[in-house]
Structure formats: C-alpha cells, structure tokens
C-alpha positions in Angstrom: -2.5 9.0 -12.9 -3.6 12.5 -12.5 -3.1 15.0 -9.7 -5.2 14.1 -6.7 -8.3 15.8 -5.5 -11.0 13.2 -5.8 -13.7 11.8 -3.6 -12.6 10.9 -0.1 -9.3 12.7 -0.4 -7.4 9.4 0.2 -5.0 10.3 -2.6 -4.8 6.7 -3.6 -2.9 5.4 -6.5 -3.8 4.7 -10.1 -2.3 1.3 -9.7 -2.3 -1.2 -6.9 1.3 -1.5 -6.7 5.6 -2.0 -3.5 5.5 -0.6 -0.2 9.0 0.5 -0.8 12.2 -1.5 -1.5 12.3 -2.2 2.2 11.5 -5.9 1.7 11.1 -7.9 4.9 11.5 -11.6 5.4 9.2 -12.7 8.2 11.0 -15.1 10.6 10.0 -16.6 13.8 11.4 -14.5 16.5 10.3 -13.9 20.1 7.2 -12.2 18.8 6.0 -15.4 17.2 7.2 -17.7 20.0 5.3 -15.8 22.7 2.2 -15.9 20.5 2.6 -19.6 20.0 3.0 -20.2 23.7 -0.2 -18.3 24.6 -2.2 -20.4 22.2 -0.7 -23.6 23.6 -2.0 -22.6 27.1 -5.4 -21.6 25.8 -7.3 -24.6 27.3 -5.9 -24.0 30.7 -6.5 -20.3 31.4 -9.4 -17.9 31.2 -9.7 -16.3 27.8 -11.7 -13.5 26.3 -12.8 -12.7 22.8 -10.0 -11.8 20.4 -9.5 -8.2 19.3 -7.9 -9.3 16.1 -10.8 -10.9 14.3 -13.1 -13.8 14.0 -10.3 -16.3 13.5 -8.8 -16.8 16.9 -9.2 -16.5 20.6 -6.2 -15.0 22.3 -5.4 -16.0 25.8 -4.3 -13.2 28.1 -0.7 -13.3 29.0 -1.6 -12.2 32.5 -3.5 -15.4 33.2 -0.7 -17.4 31.9 1.8 -15.6 34.1 -0.5 -16.1 37.1 -0.4 -19.9 36.5 3.3 -19.9 36.3 3.7 -17.7 39.4 1.6 -20.2 41.4 4.1 -22.8 40.4 6.9 -20.7 41.9 5.2 -19.3 45.0 8.4 -19.6 46.9 10.0 -16.9 44.8 10.0 -13.7 46.9 10.6 -11.4 43.9 7.7 -9.1 43.2 8.9 -8.6 39.6 8.1 -11.4 37.3 11.5 -11.5 35.8 11.9 -15.3 36.2 8.4 -15.9 34.9 9.0 -13.7 31.9 12.2 -15.5 31.1 10.5 -18.8 31.6 7.9 -17.8 29.0 10.6 -17.0 26.5 12.5 -20.2 27.2 9.4 -22.3 26.9 8.3 -20.7 23.7 11.5 -21.8 22.0 10.3 -25.4 22.1 8.3 -26.8 19.1 6.5 -23.6 18.2 4.5 -23.7 15.0 4.0 -27.4 15.2 1.0 -29.4 14.2 -0.2 -33.0 13.9 -1.4 -34.5 10.7 -4.9 -35.9 10.6 -3.5 -38.9 8.9 -2.5 -42.1 10.7 1.0 -41.6 9.6 1.2 -38.7 12.0 3.0 -36.6 9.3 2.5 -32.8 8.9 0.0 -32.0 6.1 2.1 -28.9 5.3 5.9 -28.6 5.1 6.0 -24.9 4.5 3.8 -21.9 3.6 5.0 -19.4 1.1 3.5 -16.0 0.5 4.5 -14.1 -2.7 3.7 -10.5 -3.5 4.0 -8.2 -6.5 3.4 -4.6 -5.5 4.4 -1.1 -6.6 2.5 1.0 -4.1 2.7 -1.3 -1.2 -0.8 -2.7 -0.7 0.1 -6.2 -1.8 3.1 -6.3 0.5 1.1 -5.0 3.4 -1.6 -7.7 2.8 1.1 -10.3 2.6 2.3 -9.5 6.1 -1.3 -9.5 7.4 -1.9 -12.9 5.9 1.4 -14.3 7.4 0.3 -13.1 10.8 -3.1 -14.7 10.5 -1.6 -18.0 9.4 0.8 -17.9 12.3 -2.1 -17.7 14.7 -3.9 -20.6 13.0 -0.8 -22.8 13.1 -0.3 -21.8 16.8 -3.9 -22.8 17.5 -3.3 -26.2 15.9 -0.2 -26.6 18.0 -2.2 -25.8 21.2 -4.7 -28.5 20.4 -2.0 -31.2 20.2 1.4 -31.9 21.7 2.1 -34.9 19.5 3.8 -32.7 16.8 5.5 -33.7 13.7 7.7 -30.7 13.0 7.7 -27.0 12.3 5.9 -25.1 9.6 7.9 -22.1 8.3 6.0 -19.2 6.8 8.0 -17.1 4.4 7.1 -13.8 2.6 8.9 -13.2 -0.7 8.7 -10.5 -3.4 8.5 -12.1 -6.8 11.7 -10.4 -7.8 13.8 -11.9 -5.0 14.8 -14.9 -7.2 14.9 -15.6 -10.9 11.7 -17.1 -12.4 13.6 -20.3 -13.1 14.5 -20.7 -9.4 10.9 -20.0 -8.3 9.5 -22.7 -10.7 12.1 -25.2 -9.6 10.9 -24.7 -6.0 7.2 -24.9 -7.2 7.8 -28.4 -8.6 9.6 -29.7 -5.5 6.8 -31.0 -3.3 3.1 -31.1 -2.9 3.3 -30.5 0.9 3.9 -26.7 0.5 1.2 -24.1 0.2 1.7 -21.1 -2.0 -0.3 -17.8 -1.8 0.1 -15.1 -4.4 -1.0 -11.5 -3.8 -0.5 -9.6 -7.1 -1.6 -6.1 -8.2 -2.1 -4.4 -11.5 0.1 -1.4 -12.5 -1.2 0.9 -15.1 -3.6 -0.6 -17.7 -3.2 -4.3 -17.2 0.5 -4.2 -16.5 2.4 -6.2 -13.8 4.1 -4.2 -11.1 7.8 -3.7 -11.4 8.8 -6.3 -8.8 6.6 -8.9 -10.5 7.2 -8.1 -14.1 10.1 -10.5 -14.9 8.3 -13.4 -13.2 5.0 -12.6 -14.8 6.3 -12.2 -18.3 8.3 -15.4 -18.1 5.5 -17.4 -16.5 2.7 -16.1 -18.8 4.5 -15.9 -22.1 5.7 -19.6 -22.2 3.7 -21.6 -24.7 1.6 -24.4 -23.3 2.0 -27.7 -25.1 -0.6 -30.3 -25.7 0.3 -32.4 -22.7 -0.3 -29.5 -20.4 3.3 -28.4 -20.1 5.1 -25.6 -21.9 8.3 -25.1 -23.8 9.9 -23.7 -20.7 7.6 -24.8 -17.8 6.8 -28.4 -16.9 3.3 -29.3 -15.5 2.8 -28.6 -11.8 0.4 -31.3 -10.7 1.7 -31.2 -7.1 1.7 -27.4 -6.8 -1.0 -26.1 -4.3 -1.8 -22.4 -4.6 -4.3 -19.6 -4.2 -4.3 -16.1 -5.8 -5.6 -12.8 -4.6 -5.6 -10.0 -7.1 -5.6 -6.2 -6.5 -7.1 -3.8 -9.0 -9.6 -1.0 -9.5 -12.8 -1.8 -11.4 -13.8 1.9 -11.7 -10.5 3.0 -13.1 -9.9 0.0 -15.4 -13.0 -2.1 -15.9 -11.6 -3.7 -19.1 -8.4 -4.7 -17.3 -9.8 -5.3 -13.8 -7.4 -7.6 -11.9 -6.1 -9.0 -15.2 -2.7 -9.9 -13.6 -4.3 -12.0 -10.9 -6.7 -13.6 -13.3 -4.0 -14.5 -15.9 -1.7 -15.9 -13.2 -4.5 -18.1 -11.8 -5.5 -19.3 -15.3 -1.8 -20.2 -16.0 -1.5 -22.3 -12.9 -4.8 -24.1 -13.9 -3.4 -24.9 -17.4 -0.3 -26.3 -15.8 -2.4 -28.7 -13.7 -1.8 -27.1 -10.4 -4.1 -27.6 -7.4 -6.2 -24.5 -6.7 -6.8 -24.3 -2.9 -9.4 -21.4 -2.9 -11.4 -19.4 -5.4 -9.6 -16.5 -7.0 -9.8 -13.5 -4.7 -10.4 -10.1 -6.3 -9.8 -6.9 -4.4 -11.3 -3.6 -5.7 -9.6 -0.5 -4.7 -12.3 1.5 -6.3 -14.6 0.3 -3.5 -13.2 -1.1 -0.3 -10.2 -3.3 -1.0 -9.4 -3.8 2.7 -12.8 -5.4 3.2 -12.3 -7.6 0.1 -9.0 -8.9 1.4 -10.3 -9.5 4.9 -13.0 -11.7 3.5 -10.6 -13.7 1.3 -8.1 -14.0 4.2 -10.9 -15.4 6.4 -11.5 -18.1 3.8 -7.8 -18.8 3.6 -7.5 -19.1 7.4 -10.5 -21.4 7.6 -8.7 -23.6 5.0 -5.5 -23.6 7.0 -7.5 -24.4 10.2 -9.1 -27.4 8.6 -5.9 -28.6 7.1 -4.1 -28.5 10.4 -7.0 -29.9 12.5 -6.0 -32.8 14.7 -7.2 -34.7 17.8 -6.6 -33.0 21.0 -4.0 -34.8 23.1 -4.6 -35.6 26.8 -1.1 -34.6 27.9 -1.0 -31.9 30.5 0.3 -28.6 29.3 1.4 -27.8 32.8 3.5 -30.9 32.8 5.1 -29.8 29.6 5.7 -26.4 31.1 7.4 -27.9 34.1 9.7 -29.9 31.8 10.4 -26.8 29.7 11.4 -24.9 32.8 14.4 -27.2 33.4 15.8 -26.5 29.9 18.8 -24.4 29.1 18.7 -20.7 29.4 20.4 -20.2 26.1 17.4 -18.6 24.5 16.3 -15.2 23.5 15.3 -12.8 26.3 13.0 -9.9 26.1 14.6 -6.8 24.7 14.2 -4.1 27.4 13.6 -4.8 31.1 11.3 -7.0 33.2 7.5 -7.0 33.1 6.0 -5.5 36.2 3.3 -7.3 38.3 0.0 -5.7 37.8 -3.7 -6.1 38.3 -4.7 -8.4 35.4 -8.4 -8.3 35.8 -10.8 -6.9 33.3 -11.4 -7.5 29.6 -8.6 -8.2 27.2 -8.4 -4.7 25.8 -8.0 -3.1 29.2 -5.4 -5.7 30.1 -3.4 -4.4 27.2 -3.4 -1.0 28.8 -2.4 -2.2 32.3 0.7 -4.3 31.6 3.8 -2.3 31.5 7.5 -2.8 30.9 10.5 -1.1 32.5 12.7 1.0 30.3 16.1 2.5 30.4 16.2 6.0 31.8 15.0 8.7 29.4 12.7 6.6 27.3 9.4 6.3 29.1 7.4 9.5 29.8 5.7 8.1 32.9 7.0 9.0 36.4 7.9 5.4 37.2 9.9 4.8 34.1 7.6 2.2 32.6 5.6 2.1 29.4 2.8 0.0 28.0 3.6 -3.5 26.8 2.2 -5.4 23.9 0.9 -8.9 24.3 1.1 -9.4 20.5 4.6 -8.2 19.6 8.0 -8.3 21.3 9.4 -5.2 23.0 11.4 -3.0 20.7 15.0 -2.2 21.8 15.1 1.5 22.4 18.0 3.9 23.2 17.6 7.3 24.9 17.6 10.3 22.6 20.9 11.9 21.8 19.3 14.6 19.6 15.9 16.1 18.9 16.5 16.8 15.2 14.2 15.0 12.7 15.7 14.1 9.4 14.0 15.8 6.4 14.1 12.5 4.5 15.5 9.0 4.8 18.1 9.1 2.0 20.8 8.4 4.6 19.4 4.8 4.8 19.6 4.3 1.0 21.7 1.3 -0.3 21.8 -0.3 3.1 19.9 -3.0 4.9 17.5 -0.5 6.3 16.7 1.2 3.0 13.2 2.7 3.0 12.7 4.2 -0.4 12.8 2.2 -3.6 16.2 2.0 -5.2 15.1 4.3 -8.1 14.1 7.0 -5.7 16.1 10.2 -5.7 15.9 13.6 -3.9 14.6 15.8 -6.7 15.1 19.6 -6.4 12.0 21.8 -6.3 12.6 24.6 -8.7 9.2 26.3 -8.4 5.8 25.8 -6.7 3.2 28.2 -7.6 -0.5 28.9 -7.3 -2.3 28.8 -10.6 -5.6 30.2 -9.7 -6.6 33.5 -8.0 -9.3 34.0 -5.4 -9.9 30.2 -5.2 -9.1 29.8 -1.5 -7.8 26.5 -0.3 -9.1 24.6 -3.3 -6.9 26.3 -5.9 -4.7 24.4 -8.3 -0.9 24.5 -7.9 2.0 23.5 -10.2 5.3 22.3 -8.9 8.4 22.0 -11.0 11.3 19.6 -10.1 14.7 19.3 -11.6 15.5 15.7 -12.6 19.1 16.4 -13.4 19.8 17.4 -9.8 22.0 20.3 -10.6 22.1 23.3 -8.3 24.7 25.9 -9.0 26.6 23.5 -11.2 26.8 20.8 -8.5 25.0 17.5 -8.5 22.8 17.3 -5.5 22.0 13.6 -5.6 24.5 11.7 -7.6 24.9 11.2 -11.3 21.4 11.6 -12.8 22.5 12.4 -16.3 20.7 9.3 -17.5 17.4 10.1 -15.7 14.7 10.7 -18.2 11.0 10.4 -18.7 8.5 10.2 -21.6 5.4 12.3 -22.0 2.6 10.3 -20.3 4.7 8.9 -17.5 4.1 9.2 -13.8 6.1 10.6 -10.9 6.1 8.4 -7.7 6.4 10.7 -4.7 7.1 9.7 -1.1 5.4 12.2 1.2 5.9 12.8 4.9 3.2 13.5 7.5 2.4 17.0 8.7 3.9 18.1 12.0 0.5 18.7 13.6 -0.7 15.1 12.9 2.5 13.6 14.1 2.3 15.6 17.3 -1.2 14.2 17.8 0.1 10.7 17.8 3.1 11.6 19.9 0.7 12.7 22.6 -1.0 9.4 22.8 2.2 7.3 23.1 4.0 7.0 26.4 7.6 7.2 25.1 10.1 10.0 24.3 9.5 10.5 20.6 13.2 11.1 20.0 14.2 7.8 21.5 16.0 5.7 18.9 14.8 2.3 17.7 18.0 0.3 17.4 18.9 -2.9 15.7 18.0 -6.1 17.5 17.2 -9.8 16.8 13.7 -9.1 15.7 13.5 -9.5 11.9 9.8 -9.0 11.6 9.7 -5.3 12.5 8.2 -3.6 9.4 10.1 -0.3 9.5 13.7 0.7 9.3 15.7 0.7 12.6 18.4 3.1 13.5 16.0 6.0 13.4 14.0 7.7 16.1 10.3 7.1 16.9 9.5 10.6 15.7 11.3 9.9 12.3 9.3 6.7 12.0 6.0 8.6 12.6 7.0 11.3 10.2 8.2 9.2 7.3 7.3 5.5 7.6 3.6 5.4 8.7 0.6 6.8 6.9 -1.0 8.6 9.8 -3.9 9.7 7.6 -4.7 6.2 6.4 -7.6 4.0 7.6 -6.7 1.3 10.1 -6.9 -2.2 8.7 -9.9 -4.4 9.6 -7.6 -6.3 12.0 -6.4 -3.2 13.8 -10.0 -1.8 13.9 -11.2 -4.9 15.7 -8.1 -4.8 18.0 -8.8 -1.2 19.1 -12.6 -1.5 19.3 -12.2 -4.8 21.3 -14.8 -6.6 19.2 -14.7 -9.8 17.2 -16.6 -8.3 14.3 -16.7 -4.9 12.7 -18.7 -3.7 9.7 -15.6 -2.2 8.2 -17.1 -0.5 5.3 -19.9 1.2 7.3 -18.0 1.9 10.5 -14.5 2.7 9.2 -14.2 3.2 5.5 -17.2 5.4 4.8 -16.8 7.8 7.7 -13.0 7.8 7.1 -12.1 7.0 10.7 -8.4 6.9 11.4 -6.4 5.2 14.2 -6.4 8.3 16.4 -10.1 8.8 15.9 -10.8 5.2 17.2 -8.4 5.7 20.1 -10.0 8.9 21.3 -13.5 7.6 20.8 -12.9 4.4 22.8 -10.3 5.4 25.3 -8.1 2.6 24.3 -4.4 3.1 24.6 -2.0 1.2 22.3 1.5 0.2 23.2 4.3 1.5 21.0 4.7 -2.0 19.5 1.1 -2.5 18.7 0.9 0.8 16.9 4.1 0.5 14.9 3.5 -3.1 13.9 -0.2 -2.7 12.9 -0.4 0.9 11.5 -0.5 1.3 7.7 3.0 1.9 6.3 3.6 5.0 4.2 3.2 4.4 0.6 4.3 6.6 -2.3 1.7 8.4 -4.4 1.4 8.5 -8.2 1.0 11.8 -10.1 0.6 12.2 -13.8 3.4 14.3 -15.2 2.0 17.5 -16.6 4.9 18.4 -18.8 6.4 17.3 -22.2 9.7 15.4 -22.1 10.4 16.9 -25.5 10.1 20.5 -24.4 11.3 20.0 -20.8 13.8 17.0 -20.8 15.4 18.0 -17.5 12.3 19.2 -15.7 9.1 17.6 -14.5 5.9 19.5 -13.8 3.0 18.3 -11.7 -0.5 19.9 -11.4 -2.3 19.2 -8.1 -4.9 20.4 -5.8 -4.5 20.3 -2.0 -7.0 17.8 -0.6 -9.2 19.0 2.3 -12.6 17.7 3.4 -14.8 17.1 6.3 -15.8 13.5 7.3 -19.3 12.5 8.2 -18.2 12.6 11.8 -17.0 16.1 11.6 -13.3 15.6 11.4 -11.1 17.8 9.1 -8.9 15.7 6.8 -5.9 16.7 4.6 -4.3 14.7 1.9 -1.0 13.5 3.1 0.9 14.0 -0.2 -0.8 17.1 -1.5 -0.3 18.8 1.8 3.4 17.7 1.7 3.8 19.1 -1.8 2.1 22.4 -1.1 4.7 23.3 1.5 7.6 22.7 -0.8 9.3 25.5 -2.7 12.5 27.2 -3.9 13.8 30.3 -2.3 16.3 32.7 -3.9 18.9 34.5 -1.8 20.6 37.6 -3.2 24.4 37.1 -3.1 26.9 39.8 -2.1 28.7 42.1 -4.6 26.3 41.5 -7.4 26.9 37.8 -7.8 24.3 35.5 -9.2 21.5 34.6 -6.8 22.2 31.5 -4.7 19.2 29.1 -4.6 18.2 27.3 -1.5 15.7 24.7 -2.6 13.7 22.0 -1.0 13.7 18.4 -2.2 11.1 15.6 -2.6 11.9 11.9 -2.7 10.5 10.7 -6.0 11.1 8.4 -8.9 9.8 8.2 -12.5 7.4 5.3 -13.4 6.9 4.5 -17.1 3.4 4.4 -18.4 3.9 2.8 -21.8 0.1 2.3 -22.4 -0.5 6.1 -22.3 1.3 7.6 -25.3 0.5 10.0 -28.2 0.2 8.1 -31.5 3.5 7.7 -33.4 1.9 9.0 -36.6 1.1 12.7 -35.9 -1.7 12.6 -38.5 -3.7 10.0 -36.5 -6.8 11.7 -35.1 -6.7 12.4 -31.4 -9.6 12.9 -29.0 -8.9 14.0 -25.4 -11.6 13.9 -22.8 -10.8 15.3 -19.4 -12.4 16.2 -16.2 -11.0 18.3 -13.3 -7.8 16.6 -12.3 -7.4 15.2 -15.7 -5.9 18.5 -16.9 -2.4 17.3 -15.9 -1.7 14.6 -18.6 -3.8 16.6 -21.2 -1.5 19.6 -20.6 1.5 17.4 -21.2 0.1 16.2 -24.5 -0.9 19.7 -25.7 2.5 21.1 -24.6 4.3 18.5 -26.8 2.0 19.0 -29.8 2.4 22.7 -29.7 6.2 22.5 -29.3 6.4 20.2 -32.3 3.8 21.9 -34.5 6.5 23.6 -36.6 7.8 20.3 -37.8 4.7 18.1 -37.6 1.6 17.9 -39.8 -1.3 17.0 -37.4 -4.5 15.2 -38.1 -7.8 16.2 -36.3 -7.3 17.0 -32.6 -10.4 17.4 -30.4 -10.5 18.4 -26.7 -13.6 18.0 -24.5 -12.8 19.4 -21.0 -14.8 19.8 -17.9 -13.8 21.9 -14.9 -15.4 22.6 -11.5 -15.7 26.3 -12.3 -14.2 28.9 -14.6 -11.4 29.6 -12.1 -10.0 26.1 -12.6 -9.4 26.7 -16.4 -5.7 27.5 -15.7 -4.2 26.4 -19.0 -6.5 28.5 -21.3 -3.5 30.1 -23.0 -2.0 26.7 -23.9 -5.3 25.6 -25.4 -5.4 28.8 -27.4 -1.8 28.1 -28.7 -2.9 24.6 -29.6 -5.8 25.9 -31.7 -3.6 28.5 -33.4 -0.8 26.0 -34.3 -3.1 23.2 -35.4 -2.2 21.0 -32.4 -6.0 21.1 -31.8 -8.7 21.6 -34.4 -11.6 21.8 -31.9 -11.9 22.6 -28.2 -15.1 22.6 -26.0 -14.9 23.4 -22.3 -17.7 23.1 -19.8 -18.0 23.8 -16.1 -20.0 22.0 -13.4 -20.8 25.3 -11.6 -19.9 29.0 -11.4 -20.9 30.1 -14.9 -21.3 33.9 -15.0 -21.4 34.8 -18.7 -23.5 33.6 -21.7 -20.5 31.9 -23.4 -19.9 29.6 -20.4 -21.7 26.3 -20.4 -22.6 24.8 -17.0 -22.9 21.0 -17.5 -21.0 17.9 -16.8 -18.4 16.8 -19.3 -20.2 13.5 -19.7 -23.2 15.4 -20.9 -21.0 17.2 -23.5 -19.7 13.8 -24.7 -23.3 12.6 -25.0 -24.2 15.7 -27.1 -21.2 15.0 -29.4 -22.0 11.3 -29.7 -21.9 11.1 -33.5 -18.6 12.9 -33.6 -17.2 10.5 -31.0 -18.4 7.5 -33.0 -16.9 8.8 -36.3 -13.6 9.3 -34.4 -13.6 5.7 -33.2 -14.4 4.5 -36.7 -11.6 6.6 -38.2 -9.0 4.7 -36.2 -8.3 7.7 -34.0 -6.8 7.5 -30.5 -8.9 8.5 -27.5 -7.6 9.5 -24.0 -9.7 9.7 -20.9 -8.2 11.7 -18.1 -9.8 12.4 -14.7 -11.1 10.8 -11.5 -12.1 7.1 -11.7 -14.9 7.5 -9.2 -17.2 10.0 -10.9 -15.6 11.0 -14.2 -14.4 7.6 -15.3 -17.6 5.8 -14.6 -19.8 8.5 -16.2 -17.7 8.8 -19.4 -17.4 5.1 -20.0 -21.2 4.7 -19.5 -21.7 7.4 -22.2 -19.2 5.8 -24.6 -21.1 2.5 -24.3 -24.4 4.3 -25.1 -22.7 6.0 -28.1 -21.4 2.7 -29.5 -24.8 1.0 -29.0 -26.7 3.8 -30.6 -24.4 4.7 -33.6 -23.0 1.2 -34.1 -26.3 -0.6 -33.8 -24.9 -3.0 -31.2 -26.3 -4.5 -28.1 -24.7 -3.9 -24.7 -22.3 -6.9 -24.8 -21.1 -6.1 -28.4 -20.5 -2.5 -27.4 -18.5 -3.6 -24.4 -16.4 -5.8 -26.7 -16.0 -3.0 -29.1 -14.5 -0.7 -26.5 -12.4 -3.5 -25.1 -10.9 -4.0 -28.5 -10.0 -0.3 -28.8 -8.3 -0.6 -25.4 -6.4 -3.7 -26.4 -5.2 -1.9 -29.5 -4.2 1.1 -27.3 -6.6 3.3 -29.2 -8.6 3.9 -26.0 -6.3 4.9 -23.1 -7.2 6.0 -19.6 -5.3 7.8 -17.0 -7.7 7.8 -14.1 -7.0 8.7 -10.5 -8.8 6.5 -8.0 
C-alpha cells in the first residue's frame, strides 16, 4: 500500500483485512434477552417501523411497559423499577427459541456459527452486524410461537481461535448447524493473518476421487455460506480470490451451499454489498425458522413469568423513569431516560438517554480527566485493543518534503523499530523486529481532539466517566477506560455509519446508502445534526464503526535502514458535496507527530523527547525486487506510489557497488513539479546504474519546456512497444499508486498494449497479464 491521499480521503486499506486483536465472543446477555422479549410481545402492542432495516419490526419498549404497568395498577411507585425488573426476569425464559416446521417439532437449527478472517477489521465488524441481524430474526420466530424446542446459540469466531483440525471436526458433527464465513483478501490474493493457517490447511489438502481429501473427509452434512471482501479496482486479477477458493473447496467436499457466494467490493461500496447479502441471509433464516403462530396468550405467559425467581440479571445502572411514550419510535428513543450515579449524567436531574436496543453500560464517576495517549496499558490482557504484534514505535523525525505547497504537501516520517532512546528500550525487547523492502506498516491512529469534542457535545454523559467491567460480554470495545478514551482511540469518528445505523438515525426502513451516505461522505454527526436525532451512549458505542489500523507502504530500504522505517504521506483534506470539511484520520494523526530535542546542561548530549505511534510490520511477500539483479525492472508510479518506488530505488542505489543490474526503467507521474520530492535519489539511481531510463510527467503546473504535462497512463501508452518488449524479456513490472484512478487507467493501457503488440483479443490479453501476475512478474501496490 502506498501513503494515502486518494479520492474520498477515506484512507482505506490496500487489503480487506482484523479489527484488532480484541476478539469478542458474542453471548446472550441482557441485551439480547430484552430484544427477544420485545419481539415476543410484538403482536400485542402498537408497533412502528423499524429503524434498523427492512428485516424486522421493533416493538417499542414503552408500550410493553405500559401493558405491564396496567397489570400492576395497585403499585403506587411512580418509578417503573418493578416493571423493569420484571422485563429482565421474563426475558430469561426461553429466549432465542423457535419451532420447527416439521411435525416432529424439532428445531431446524441447533446453532449458528459465524467465522471471520480479517486484518483491518471489516470482516469482524460485518460478523457482528450479521450476528445482530440473526438474533432479531430468531427472536421474531420465537415471538410467533410459544411451543419452542430449544435455544439457538449464535457464536462469532475468528478462524485462528482453534486449530484447523478442530474446526473441521466440528464441521462434520451435524447437519443442523449453519455456518457463515466472512473472509477478506490481504495483499495480492493472500489470506489475512488470522485466517492463514486455516486457509492453507483447508485449501492445500489434495482432493481424492471420492470427493474427500488426504486430510479432510467429505462434508455432505455441512451447511454454509461465504461472503468475500476484496477490491476489484486494486486487484482485478485476484478479486475476492480467498472467498471464491473457500467456497469452491466446500463445494468439492460435497457441502450444502445455503446462499450464492457474496462478493464485497471495497473499491466501490462494500457496506452496501454486505447489506444486500445480509438481507438474503436473514430472509433465509426467517424462512428456515418460520412456524405456525400459537394461540397461547403472551400475557398469560407474562403473568406466569412474573412469579418466577428473582435470581436473574438486573439492569446495570438505576431504574428507568416513567415518561411520555407517545410519538414515533425514533423520538421514543430520545425520551426514555435512565438514572445514573452522581457525577455521570450531564442533565440537571441526573438522568441520561436510554437505549432500547442495548443494555445499560455500567459507568463509574470520573476520578481523573487525563486521556491516555495510547492503549498499550491494556496490552496482553483481556481488554487488549491493539494486535499482539503492535508496538509503540518512536518517531525520530517528521518533516515536510515540499516548499510552498500549502496543506497538500508531502511529508516523510521516520520511526525507530528497535525502540532505543538514549540506550534504553522504550517498548520491550525488539531486537528481532525487522522488515523487508516492500513491506507495509500498520498504524493505529487516534481521532483529532476537535472531532472528539464534537461528539462529546452531543452525548449526555461526563466524557471522563469510566466504563467498568460488567456481565455484558457483547460490548465491542475495551472496558476499564473512560468514555473519552473510547472516543479517542476505539471508534472511527470520521467513518461512514453502517447502513443499519443510517436507517436507525434517519428513522426509515430503507436508505439509498450509496447515494445518501457513501457518495456525500456523511458521518454520524452529520446525520444527527441534520435530523435532530439524539442517540444514547449505548446506541452510539455499539453501532459506530470501530477504529481500524491503516496500511502504509514502507518508503525505505531494509538493507540500508534495518533499524528505521520511513513513510511518505500526504495529509488528506477535502470538502464533501454537502460542504463539510473532512480530514483523514491517520494522516492527520501522523502529521502532528514529531521528535523534539532538548539541550542538556553542561554540554551533555541532547536529550530526545519523542512521540510514539502504535504500529506493526506486515509482510508483503508478493511485492519484492527480483532475486537476480540482472532481471529487467519496470516501475510505473503515480502520485502516492512514490513511497514503495523510493524504497526500491534506495535499495538498488545502496547495493549498486556490488550488484550488476539489468535494465531499470521508471515511468512516474506527479500532480505537479513540487511533488517531485525524490529527484536527487532518481539522479543517483541513473548515475549508479540502478536505473537506465527515467521519464517523469505532471498532471498540472508545468512551467518550463522540459516539463511534460500529461497523465502517466498516457506516457505508458506512448511507450507501448517498450513495455511489451519488457514483458517479453521476462522482466518484473511494479505498479504503484491509487487504485481508483491510477490503477484502473494503467491496467487499461496495459491491456491495450498486449492486444496491439501481441496480436491478442481482449480475453487473451487478460489471461496474459494474469499469468504475469501469477508468476509475480506483474506486482501492484495500490492504495484504495
């Protein structure tokens, strides 16, 4: 991946890849129980359209409470404490139950398992959204029938939680389980780290004639569906190859495919792709669980439940206050409030908004107003946020590379991977930490203070109140930190809301997500201000997009700088179509990092006070210089693609005294001449033989006759014969730039060149380039 500065400024990743190592097992806590209860009472109370999508109709908790209050009219308490406790007690009985459509009255599903393989977090996020949707469908089935056959657990698992052998043993156990796989591509057709072991074991086993394999038995009773995540613009030849191969493998093993293979394209609108596939999945679940509605009275069941033991979970904070429950569902959300311990709510009466969808979080009053600079104090514990490989890397330098370029200038940041500062290790023993030229750096950013304050202003709680441990296992962020620290580190406040959250805030069943949300780049705070909707703390923290790390191509040679990593980046700033100023979360974070020297007393060496960034090294084995230095090399870059090209040139120049190089060609395109920040390095490469030819063009700003204003794709077209001869010579070609414009244009030109000079039709030319890619003679490092 390259440094970010592309269209939209969303700073997305080159791969679809693990939220963090903070893996969460979803269990049925009070959150799920209350939701189940609301669905079971749906036929008996007034309901309004759901704010969470086309799939379900959510009964208002206010109407349910009013029914129960009428059953206890003798209770003089104005607070609904007993009613609220009753709801929780009732919800402990037979939630997530369904009747089979068969005469045997057995459940058609024993359990539902959702597996994800993700490196940047999208697959994991989608897995939790799918689990929530399935819970609602199961709840709706339970509401339609009281003649239940048992519970249906829904589990979310990372594909690295067990050994491949254990997973496959479970797969073969029964045909009454449903299995859903959400898998992303990392790099060029590579599985993500937390799915690599399973994928390699599962795919590499040799299938035998009877449909089995040397290691894997046939799976005729296995029921599954797969959703793949990829980027068609960045990697058209390897688009969603992991999901496709996984699906094909299950088919060869005789498994039962429940739904067509789903393909999400992060180069377009992956949230919309997933939402449509999830809709199909939930329709399938609904049909599978459908049963005849029973005639038993729900109120009779409620009365029976009210006499059960009180040894059940209670709501975390205080009682729910009686309120005016009229109006539409979205306004009802705003009106229901919950009492808090002193010092938590910002309202005069000590109450805050309550969620109908999620259980109250257990909060403690603030004991300090200091916000941690990072979350490394959670590392190696149950609340770990960063991946286990993540370390606090010391920033040695952060400098502007261009002059008079305003806010759009290129910067270069240098980080020390050994972690030494003044002879002392800053972050443990990192002596074995290393990288290879062509690798990526995975950076965990934090939100800017201004954006965080904007969200603090719309919440009705003290931002320094602490979210403490409780019985709720489905909370998607670390506990033991303050609300402010959660906003700063754990939630991507610049991200688009999911389709489900967009519907929730807008109060509509349907939303044209691509047109209304994705294209105008509307964020949660935009929607809240535009609609006047107010979210509870729980609705916001559960449904907002978690912070995901960003990928950056390393812009330095590991041979020349084994203890240092350099990144080249451009701070992202742009205006949306609705007139909002946007900043890239990670580029903004990096641009404010730097090292500062302090002069010591009595002539001692300067003492360095340096900032740190949470980051880890990610291998990119498909993007390497050829082993044989005499192999011809062609590097084609555009704008942000200068980062990996700089690393390659730096290495070739450094080794030029001991290496005999073959032809080396560079075609490079910049926005303007001011962006040509590594001109001296290119000159060194030409002088030492690391390059034999270099041509540079600019899309704008040419002011002298020797500067050519044109797109780099036009330059490639001009040099078509040279490119074709390079392909035929067995040379290696590297494409570096943005996937959206650069990648699409260059690949189109390469297809034209192969057709024209190789006398091939379009299909044959596609196969020709695909073969080069499979042989790692055509490699791409494209930022999406």
